[in-house]
N, C-alpha and C positions, 0 to 999 in steps of 0.2 A: 504493500500500500504506500502510495506517495505521501510525502509530508503535506499536512493541511496548509492551504493558502488562506490569505485574508478573506477572499470571497467565500471559500468553503466554510470558514468559521462563522461568517455572517449568516449563511444559509442554515448551518447547523443550529445556530441560536434561534433562528426563525422557526425551525421545526420544533425545537424544545418549547418555545413560547406558545406554539399552537397545540401542544399535546393536551388532550382532553383529561379532565379530572374525573375519572370513572367513579371514584368514591362519591363525589358530589352528584353525578348523574344517577347513581343507584339510590341515593337517599332523598332526592328531591324530584318533584314533578317538573317536566319541561314547561317553559312558557308556551302559550298558545301561538300557533302560526299567525304571522302578521301579514294578511293579504291586503294589498293596496287596491287592486282590482280583482275581479273573480279569477282565481287560479294564478294570479301574479303576486308572488311573495316579495316583500320588501328586501332590497339588496340583491335582487336577481334580475335577469334579462328576459323580456318577452319579445316576440316578433309577430307583427300583424302584416299579412301579405294578401294582395288582391290585385287584379288588373287596374290600370289607370282609369280614373273616372268613376270608380264604383262607390267611393265615399270614404276612403281611408283617412284622408286629412280631416274631414268633418268629424269622423268618429274619434280620432286622436285628440283634437282640440276640445271636443265636448267632454271626453274622458278627463282631460286635464282640468277643465272647469269643475267637473263633478268631484274630483279629488280635492281641489282647492277650496271649495265652497259648499257649505251645508244648507244654505238658504233656499227659499222657494224658487223654483224655476231653474235651479242649477243642474238638475239631472233628468232631463226629459227622456233619456235613454233608459232610465231606471236600472242603473248598474248595481245599485245596492251598496254603494260605498259606505262603510261604517266608521272609518277613521280618516279624518281630514288633515291636511297640512299643505305646505307650499308645493306648488306644481310648476314645472318649467317646461315650456313647449318651444323647441327650436325647429324652425322651418327653414331648411336649406334649399327648398325647391320652389317656393312661391314668394313673390315680392310683397312688400309691406302693404301695398294698396289692396291686394287680393285678400290678405289676412284681415285687414280692417273691415272689408265688406262682410266676411264670414263671421267675424267676432260680433259685429253689430247685429247681424241676423240672429245669432245665438243668444244675445242678451235682450232681444225684443221682449217686452212685457215683464222683465225682471224687476222686482221692487228695489227701491233705493238701497236698502240694507244689504241685499244680495250683491248689488253692484259694488258697494263699498268693500265687502269682503273679498271680491275678486281683485280689486285694486291692491289690496294688502297681501294676497296669497298667490296670485297667478303672475308668472313672468313669461311673456311672449317675446321671443327673439327672432325677428326676420333676418335670417342668416344667409339669404340668397347671395351668391357670389362672394361670401366672406372667406371662403377657403378653409373651413374647418377640416382638420385631418387628425382623426383619433390615432393614426399611426405615429403621430409626432408626440414624444413625451411632453413637450411644452404645451401642446393643445390639451392633452389628457389632464395635466395639472391644472390648466386654466378652467376646464370644464368641471373638474372636481371641486375647485374653489368656488366657482360660480354657483354650483348646485349644493353647496354645503347646507345641510339641514333640510333639504328638499325631501318630499315624500315620493314624488314621481318626476322622472325626466322623460320627455317624449322627444324622439329624434325623427324628423320627417324630411328626407328619407335616408336610410342607411347608406345607399350608394353614393350620396352626396357628401359624406363625411369621412371618406377614406379614398386612397388613390391606388389600392392594390387590385390585382386580378380577382374578380368576383368568383371565378371558377376554380381557383386554386385552393384546395382544402387546407394546406399548410398555412398559407397567407391569411385565409379567413379565420382559421383557428387563432392565429396571433392577434388579428384585429378584434375578434370577439373577446379574447383574453384581456385586451386593453380596456374594452368597454366594461368587462367584469371588475377591473380594478377601480373604475369610476364608481360602480355600484357599491363595491366594498368600502371605499373611502367615505362615501356620502350616506350610505344606508338606504338610498333611494331605489325604488324599482325603476328599471329603464325599459321603455317600450319603443322598439324600432319599427318604423314603417319600411316595408320591403315590397319589391315587385315580384311578379310571377314569371314562370318560364313561357316559352312560345306556345305551348299547349294550353296555357292558362289554368293549369290544375295544381301546380306545386310551386313552392318558393324558388325563385331564380338563383342560379349559381351553385356554389359548393354546398354539400350536405352539412359541413361544419357550422354553417350559419344557424340552422335549426337545431342541430345536435347540441350546440353549446348554449342554446337558449333553454330556459326551464319551462317556458310556456309558448305555445305556437297557436296562432289564430288566423283564420282566413275569413274573408267576407264573401258570402255566396249570394246569389240573387235568384229571384223567381225567373222562370224561363217561359218562352212561348212555343207554340207548336212548330213554328217555322224555324226557330234557332236553337231550341232547347236540346240538350244532350241527355239530361237526366229526367226521366219520366216523372219521378216522384216530386220534382220541383216545378212542374208545369203550373202556371198561374191558375188554370181552371180547376185545379185540385184543391184550391183554398178559398175560404170565405172570411170576411172581416167580422162576421157575426155568426154565433153558433146557430146552425141550422139554416143559414142564409144561402144566397145564390153565389155562384162562382165569380171570382174576380175576372174582369175582362183582360185579354192579352195586352191591351194598351196600357194597363196599370202595372205590368210586371216589373218595369224598370224602376218603379218607385220603392220597391221593397228589397232590403238586404238583411242578412242574418249573420251573426257571428258564430262561426263554427270552430270549436276548440279542437285543433288537430294534434296537439301535444300538451299533456298535463302531467307534470312531474309531482306537483303537490296538490293535495285535496282530491276529491272525488266528484266527477261530473254528475250533476243532479238531472235525472231523467224527467222530461216534461210529460205530464199525464193528461192535461186538459188544454189542448191547443199548443201552438208553437209560438215562442217569442221571436218576433221580427222587429226590424226598424223601418219606419216609413219616412221617406224624404218629404219634408214639408217645404214651406216658404224659404227661399234662399238656400235650399239644400240641407237645412237643419234636420237631424234625425230624431225621431220620437218612437218610443216603444209602442208596439201594438201586438195584439195576439191574433194569429190567424188560425182558423179551424179547418180541419179536413172536411171536404164537401162530400156528402152522400150522393153518389152518381145518380141514383134513382130519383132523388129529389129535384134534380136539375134537368131531367129529360124534357125535351120540347124547346130547348134553347132559351136565350134571353135577349132582350132588346136594350139598346142604349138608354132609352127612357127608363126602363126598369132599373138598370144598374145605377143611373144617376140618382133616381129617387131613393134607392136603398143605401147607397154609399156616399152620397153628397157630391160636392164639386171637386172631387179629385184632390190634387195637391193643395188646393186652396183651403182644404179642411184641416191641414197641419195638425194631425192628431198626436196626442201624448197619452197612450193607453186609453183612447176613446174620448179624451178631453181636449177641447179646442185650445190652442195656444193663446194665452192671454194677450190682448192687444193686437191680434192679427185677424184681419177680416178677409173672407174669400173674395176673389175677383174673377170675373168672367174670363179674363185673359189666361188664367191658370187652370181653367176647366178642361181637363184632358180626357173626359169621358166621351166626348163627341168625336 
Protein backbone atom coordinates (compact mmCIF):
# COMPACT_ATOMS: atom_id res chain seq x y z
CA UNK A 1 0.00 0.00 0.00
CA UNK A 2 1.33 3.40 -0.95
CA UNK A 3 1.89 6.11 1.63
CA UNK A 4 -1.20 8.26 2.27
CA UNK A 5 -1.30 11.60 0.49
CA UNK A 6 -2.82 14.85 1.69
CA UNK A 7 -5.87 14.27 -0.56
CA UNK A 8 -6.38 10.73 0.68
CA UNK A 9 -6.23 11.94 4.28
CA UNK A 10 -8.94 14.51 3.52
CA UNK A 11 -11.11 11.84 1.90
CA UNK A 12 -10.56 9.46 4.80
CA UNK A 13 -11.62 12.16 7.24
CA UNK A 14 -14.76 12.77 5.19
CA UNK A 15 -15.68 9.07 5.26
CA UNK A 16 -15.18 8.87 9.01
CA UNK A 17 -17.23 12.02 9.51
CA UNK A 18 -20.11 10.51 7.52
CA UNK A 19 -20.09 7.16 9.33
CA UNK A 20 -23.52 6.45 10.78
CA UNK A 21 -24.03 6.12 14.54
CA UNK A 22 -25.86 2.80 14.47
CA UNK A 23 -26.39 2.91 18.21
CA UNK A 24 -28.40 6.11 17.81
CA UNK A 25 -30.33 4.61 14.91
CA UNK A 26 -31.25 1.57 16.98
CA UNK A 27 -32.43 3.60 19.95
CA UNK A 28 -34.35 6.39 18.20
CA UNK A 29 -37.11 6.63 15.63
CA UNK A 30 -36.03 8.30 12.37
CA UNK A 31 -37.51 11.72 11.55
CA UNK A 32 -40.36 11.71 9.02
CA UNK A 33 -39.41 12.06 5.35
CA UNK A 34 -39.57 15.72 4.32
CA UNK A 35 -41.37 15.92 0.97
CA UNK A 36 -41.28 19.32 -0.74
CA UNK A 37 -43.58 18.17 -3.56
CA UNK A 38 -45.26 14.79 -3.99
CA UNK A 39 -42.47 12.14 -4.01
CA UNK A 40 -39.74 14.82 -4.17
CA UNK A 41 -37.68 14.77 -0.98
CA UNK A 42 -35.83 17.80 0.38
CA UNK A 43 -32.16 17.71 -0.60
CA UNK A 44 -32.72 15.49 -3.66
CA UNK A 45 -33.20 15.95 -7.41
CA UNK A 46 -36.32 15.45 -9.51
CA UNK A 47 -36.69 15.66 -13.29
CA UNK A 48 -39.84 16.73 -15.15
CA UNK A 49 -39.75 15.89 -18.86
CA UNK A 50 -42.20 16.46 -21.70
CA UNK A 51 -42.29 17.73 -25.30
CA UNK A 52 -42.07 21.47 -25.84
CA UNK A 53 -45.30 23.39 -25.52
CA UNK A 54 -47.01 20.89 -23.23
CA UNK A 55 -46.92 23.07 -20.13
CA UNK A 56 -43.66 22.21 -18.30
CA UNK A 57 -42.74 25.81 -17.57
CA UNK A 58 -46.22 26.66 -16.30
CA UNK A 59 -46.23 23.60 -14.04
CA UNK A 60 -42.78 24.42 -12.65
CA UNK A 61 -43.43 28.09 -11.91
CA UNK A 62 -46.82 27.26 -10.38
CA UNK A 63 -45.16 24.57 -8.26
CA UNK A 64 -42.62 27.14 -7.03
CA UNK A 65 -45.47 29.50 -6.12
CA UNK A 66 -47.27 26.70 -4.24
CA UNK A 67 -44.14 25.91 -2.21
CA UNK A 68 -43.40 29.56 -1.47
CA UNK A 69 -46.90 30.57 -0.45
CA UNK A 70 -49.68 29.06 1.66
CA UNK A 71 -52.28 31.78 0.99
CA UNK A 72 -55.53 31.48 -1.02
CA UNK A 73 -55.04 31.08 -4.77
CA UNK A 74 -51.42 29.94 -4.49
CA UNK A 75 -52.02 26.30 -5.45
CA UNK A 76 -54.70 25.89 -8.14
CA UNK A 77 -52.99 22.62 -9.19
CA UNK A 78 -53.78 21.27 -5.70
CA UNK A 79 -50.33 19.75 -5.20
CA UNK A 80 -50.96 19.30 -1.50
CA UNK A 81 -47.84 21.13 -0.29
CA UNK A 82 -47.71 20.85 3.50
CA UNK A 83 -44.51 22.71 4.39
CA UNK A 84 -43.69 26.04 2.80
CA UNK A 85 -40.54 28.10 2.42
CA UNK A 86 -38.47 30.10 -0.03
CA UNK A 87 -38.61 28.88 -3.62
CA UNK A 88 -36.23 29.84 -6.44
CA UNK A 89 -37.25 29.59 -10.10
CA UNK A 90 -34.40 30.02 -12.61
CA UNK A 91 -35.54 30.28 -16.21
CA UNK A 92 -32.67 29.90 -18.65
CA UNK A 93 -34.98 29.41 -21.62
CA UNK A 94 -37.50 32.29 -21.64
CA UNK A 95 -36.93 36.06 -21.60
CA UNK A 96 -38.14 38.22 -18.74
CA UNK A 97 -41.12 39.63 -20.65
CA UNK A 98 -42.57 36.16 -21.22
CA UNK A 99 -42.13 35.29 -17.55
CA UNK A 100 -43.82 38.55 -16.58
CA UNK A 101 -46.90 37.63 -18.65
CA UNK A 102 -47.07 34.15 -17.13
CA UNK A 103 -46.59 35.34 -13.58
CA UNK A 104 -49.34 37.96 -13.92
CA UNK A 105 -51.73 35.33 -15.25
CA UNK A 106 -50.91 33.01 -12.35
CA UNK A 107 -51.48 35.76 -9.79
CA UNK A 108 -54.81 36.94 -11.20
CA UNK A 109 -57.41 37.00 -8.43
CA UNK A 110 -54.91 36.40 -5.61
CA UNK A 111 -55.71 38.44 -2.47
CA UNK A 112 -53.21 41.07 -1.34
CA UNK A 113 -51.91 38.93 1.55
CA UNK A 114 -51.01 36.09 -0.82
CA UNK A 115 -49.20 38.46 -3.17
CA UNK A 116 -47.21 39.91 -0.29
CA UNK A 117 -46.18 36.41 0.76
CA UNK A 118 -44.94 35.79 -2.79
CA UNK A 119 -42.81 38.94 -2.70
CA UNK A 120 -41.10 37.68 0.42
CA UNK A 121 -40.63 34.00 -0.43
CA UNK A 122 -40.41 33.58 -4.22
CA UNK A 123 -37.31 34.44 -6.25
CA UNK A 124 -37.69 34.42 -10.04
CA UNK A 125 -34.46 34.73 -12.03
CA UNK A 126 -34.76 35.34 -15.80
CA UNK A 127 -31.43 33.76 -16.72
CA UNK A 128 -31.87 33.68 -20.51
CA UNK A 129 -28.42 34.18 -22.12
CA UNK A 130 -26.78 34.49 -18.68
CA UNK A 131 -24.51 31.52 -19.39
CA UNK A 132 -25.07 29.50 -16.21
CA UNK A 133 -22.87 26.40 -16.22
CA UNK A 134 -23.24 23.90 -13.37
CA UNK A 135 -20.12 22.21 -14.72
CA UNK A 136 -18.18 25.20 -13.40
CA UNK A 137 -17.22 25.11 -9.69
CA UNK A 138 -17.66 28.89 -9.54
CA UNK A 139 -21.23 28.67 -10.85
CA UNK A 140 -22.02 25.78 -8.49
CA UNK A 141 -20.83 27.82 -5.53
CA UNK A 142 -22.78 30.87 -6.70
CA UNK A 143 -25.99 28.84 -7.08
CA UNK A 144 -25.54 27.22 -3.66
CA UNK A 145 -25.02 30.61 -2.02
CA UNK A 146 -27.99 32.20 -3.83
CA UNK A 147 -30.27 29.30 -2.85
CA UNK A 148 -29.10 29.07 0.76
CA UNK A 149 -32.09 28.29 2.95
CA UNK A 150 -34.40 27.65 -0.01
CA UNK A 151 -36.89 24.81 0.10
CA UNK A 152 -37.15 24.40 -3.68
CA UNK A 153 -34.94 25.26 -6.65
CA UNK A 154 -36.44 24.93 -10.12
CA UNK A 155 -34.14 24.99 -13.16
CA UNK A 156 -35.85 25.49 -16.52
CA UNK A 157 -34.30 23.87 -18.52
CA UNK A 158 -31.48 21.46 -17.65
CA UNK A 159 -29.97 21.62 -21.16
CA UNK A 160 -29.46 25.38 -20.77
CA UNK A 161 -27.30 25.20 -17.64
CA UNK A 162 -24.46 22.94 -18.77
CA UNK A 163 -22.21 22.61 -21.82
CA UNK A 164 -21.57 18.86 -21.90
CA UNK A 165 -22.70 16.16 -24.33
CA UNK A 166 -26.21 15.20 -23.21
CA UNK A 167 -25.80 11.66 -24.58
CA UNK A 168 -22.60 10.88 -22.67
CA UNK A 169 -23.45 8.89 -19.52
CA UNK A 170 -20.16 9.69 -17.82
CA UNK A 171 -20.45 13.43 -18.40
CA UNK A 172 -24.11 13.52 -17.40
CA UNK A 173 -23.35 11.57 -14.22
CA UNK A 174 -20.74 14.21 -13.39
CA UNK A 175 -23.13 17.09 -14.08
CA UNK A 176 -25.91 15.48 -12.03
CA UNK A 177 -23.35 14.96 -9.26
CA UNK A 178 -22.66 18.69 -9.23
CA UNK A 179 -26.39 19.41 -9.00
CA UNK A 180 -26.53 16.96 -6.08
CA UNK A 181 -23.83 19.00 -4.34
CA UNK A 182 -26.03 22.11 -4.60
CA UNK A 183 -28.95 20.14 -3.14
CA UNK A 184 -26.78 18.82 -0.31
CA UNK A 185 -25.36 22.25 0.56
CA UNK A 186 -28.71 24.04 0.53
CA UNK A 187 -31.07 21.27 1.66
CA UNK A 188 -33.37 22.30 -1.18
CA UNK A 189 -35.19 19.93 -3.46
CA UNK A 190 -34.09 20.62 -7.04
CA UNK A 191 -36.51 20.12 -9.91
CA UNK A 192 -35.03 20.12 -13.41
CA UNK A 193 -37.06 20.65 -16.57
CA UNK A 194 -35.93 18.37 -19.39
CA UNK A 195 -36.93 17.57 -22.96
CA UNK A 196 -37.90 14.22 -24.47
CA UNK A 197 -36.36 12.07 -27.18
CA UNK A 198 -37.46 12.13 -30.83
CA UNK A 199 -40.08 9.48 -30.17
CA UNK A 200 -41.56 11.75 -27.52
CA UNK A 201 -41.84 8.95 -24.97
CA UNK A 202 -38.74 9.15 -22.75
CA UNK A 203 -36.33 11.70 -21.32
CA UNK A 204 -33.77 12.82 -23.87
CA UNK A 205 -30.11 11.92 -23.64
CA UNK A 206 -28.10 9.68 -21.33
CA UNK A 207 -29.86 7.39 -18.89
CA UNK A 208 -27.70 8.85 -16.10
CA UNK A 209 -29.96 11.93 -16.04
CA UNK A 210 -32.96 9.97 -14.76
CA UNK A 211 -30.89 7.32 -12.98
CA UNK A 212 -29.26 9.97 -10.77
CA UNK A 213 -32.56 11.70 -10.01
CA UNK A 214 -34.67 10.38 -7.15
CA UNK A 215 -37.98 11.39 -8.74
CA UNK A 216 -38.98 11.32 -12.41
CA UNK A 217 -42.13 12.89 -13.83
CA UNK A 218 -43.59 13.30 -17.29
CA UNK A 219 -46.49 15.38 -18.56
CA UNK A 220 -48.91 13.37 -20.67
CA UNK A 221 -51.88 14.72 -22.59
CA UNK A 222 -55.24 13.53 -23.79
CA UNK A 223 -55.15 12.36 -27.39
CA UNK A 224 -57.47 12.38 -30.38
CA UNK A 225 -58.58 9.61 -32.70
CA UNK A 226 -56.49 11.17 -35.47
CA UNK A 227 -53.19 11.53 -33.60
CA UNK A 228 -53.44 9.47 -30.43
CA UNK A 229 -51.14 6.51 -29.91
CA UNK A 230 -52.58 5.29 -26.61
CA UNK A 231 -56.20 4.19 -26.79
CA UNK A 232 -56.62 4.60 -23.02
CA UNK A 233 -55.83 8.32 -23.27
CA UNK A 234 -58.32 9.19 -26.02
CA UNK A 235 -60.37 12.27 -25.13
CA UNK A 236 -63.70 10.57 -25.79
CA UNK A 237 -62.99 8.09 -23.00
CA UNK A 238 -63.25 10.83 -20.36
CA UNK A 239 -65.86 13.18 -18.96
CA UNK A 240 -65.47 16.20 -16.71
CA UNK A 241 -68.55 15.15 -14.73
CA UNK A 242 -69.37 11.78 -13.21
CA UNK A 243 -71.79 10.06 -15.58
CA UNK A 244 -71.45 12.90 -18.11
CA UNK A 245 -70.83 12.89 -21.83
CA UNK A 246 -67.46 12.45 -23.48
CA UNK A 247 -65.02 15.28 -23.95
CA UNK A 248 -64.82 16.49 -27.56
CA UNK A 249 -61.56 15.88 -29.40
CA UNK A 250 -61.11 19.64 -29.77
CA UNK A 251 -60.64 19.85 -25.98
CA UNK A 252 -57.90 17.21 -25.78
CA UNK A 253 -55.03 19.72 -25.91
CA UNK A 254 -56.31 21.52 -22.82
CA UNK A 255 -55.66 18.65 -20.42
CA UNK A 256 -52.32 17.37 -19.10
CA UNK A 257 -51.50 14.91 -16.36
CA UNK A 258 -48.40 14.39 -14.21
CA UNK A 259 -47.22 10.80 -14.54
CA UNK A 260 -44.66 9.71 -11.95
CA UNK A 261 -42.28 7.47 -13.89
CA UNK A 262 -39.72 7.07 -11.12
CA UNK A 263 -40.39 7.17 -7.39
CA UNK A 264 -37.55 6.30 -5.01
CA UNK A 265 -39.22 7.58 -1.85
CA UNK A 266 -42.82 7.09 -0.79
CA UNK A 267 -45.57 5.02 -2.38
CA UNK A 268 -47.75 6.11 -5.30
CA UNK A 269 -51.35 6.49 -4.19
CA UNK A 270 -53.78 4.75 -6.54
CA UNK A 271 -56.76 6.82 -7.69
CA UNK A 272 -60.06 5.10 -7.07
CA UNK A 273 -62.64 7.71 -8.12
CA UNK A 274 -61.69 9.48 -11.33
CA UNK A 275 -58.27 10.69 -12.42
CA UNK A 276 -56.54 13.91 -11.41
CA UNK A 277 -55.66 16.01 -14.46
CA UNK A 278 -54.64 19.62 -15.00
CA UNK A 279 -56.63 21.87 -17.28
CA UNK A 280 -55.08 24.82 -19.10
CA UNK A 281 -57.12 27.93 -18.37
CA UNK A 282 -56.68 31.61 -19.20
CA UNK A 283 -53.11 32.51 -20.06
CA UNK A 284 -52.09 28.83 -19.91
CA UNK A 285 -52.47 28.61 -16.12
CA UNK A 286 -53.01 25.04 -14.90
CA UNK A 287 -55.89 24.08 -12.60
CA UNK A 288 -56.69 20.73 -11.01
CA UNK A 289 -59.71 18.90 -12.39
CA UNK A 290 -61.00 15.35 -12.03
CA UNK A 291 -61.83 13.42 -15.20
CA UNK A 292 -64.06 10.37 -15.04
CA UNK A 293 -64.06 7.34 -17.33
CA UNK A 294 -67.02 7.42 -19.67
CA UNK A 295 -69.45 4.53 -19.90
CA UNK A 296 -69.45 3.80 -23.64
CA UNK A 297 -73.06 2.61 -23.53
CA UNK A 298 -74.19 5.92 -22.04
CA UNK A 299 -72.75 7.92 -24.94
CA UNK A 300 -74.16 5.95 -27.88
CA UNK A 301 -75.81 8.11 -30.46
CA UNK A 302 -73.05 10.72 -30.54
CA UNK A 303 -73.00 14.27 -29.21
CA UNK A 304 -73.42 17.74 -30.66
CA UNK A 305 -71.43 20.91 -30.15
CA UNK A 306 -74.47 22.52 -28.60
CA UNK A 307 -74.79 19.68 -26.09
CA UNK A 308 -71.10 19.79 -25.20
CA UNK A 309 -71.10 23.55 -24.79
CA UNK A 310 -74.15 23.53 -22.54
CA UNK A 311 -72.70 20.74 -20.40
CA UNK A 312 -69.07 21.84 -20.07
CA UNK A 313 -69.29 25.62 -20.46
CA UNK A 314 -67.20 27.92 -22.62
CA UNK A 315 -64.04 25.83 -22.82
CA UNK A 316 -60.81 27.47 -21.77
CA UNK A 317 -62.67 30.57 -20.63
CA UNK A 318 -64.09 28.51 -17.78
CA UNK A 319 -60.58 28.36 -16.20
CA UNK A 320 -61.54 25.74 -13.63
CA UNK A 321 -59.78 24.83 -10.39
CA UNK A 322 -61.32 21.57 -9.28
CA UNK A 323 -64.64 22.77 -10.71
CA UNK A 324 -64.40 26.28 -9.20
CA UNK A 325 -64.04 29.28 -11.52
CA UNK A 326 -60.83 31.26 -11.00
CA UNK A 327 -61.58 34.39 -9.03
CA UNK A 328 -61.55 37.57 -11.07
CA UNK A 329 -61.49 35.83 -14.47
CA UNK A 330 -64.47 36.13 -16.78
CA UNK A 331 -65.19 33.95 -19.83
CA UNK A 332 -64.88 35.56 -23.24
CA UNK A 333 -66.29 34.43 -26.55
CA UNK A 334 -62.81 34.66 -28.10
CA UNK A 335 -61.65 31.77 -25.92
CA UNK A 336 -64.63 29.55 -26.60
CA UNK A 337 -63.12 26.50 -28.32
CA UNK A 338 -66.15 24.26 -28.21
CA UNK A 339 -67.30 25.49 -31.64
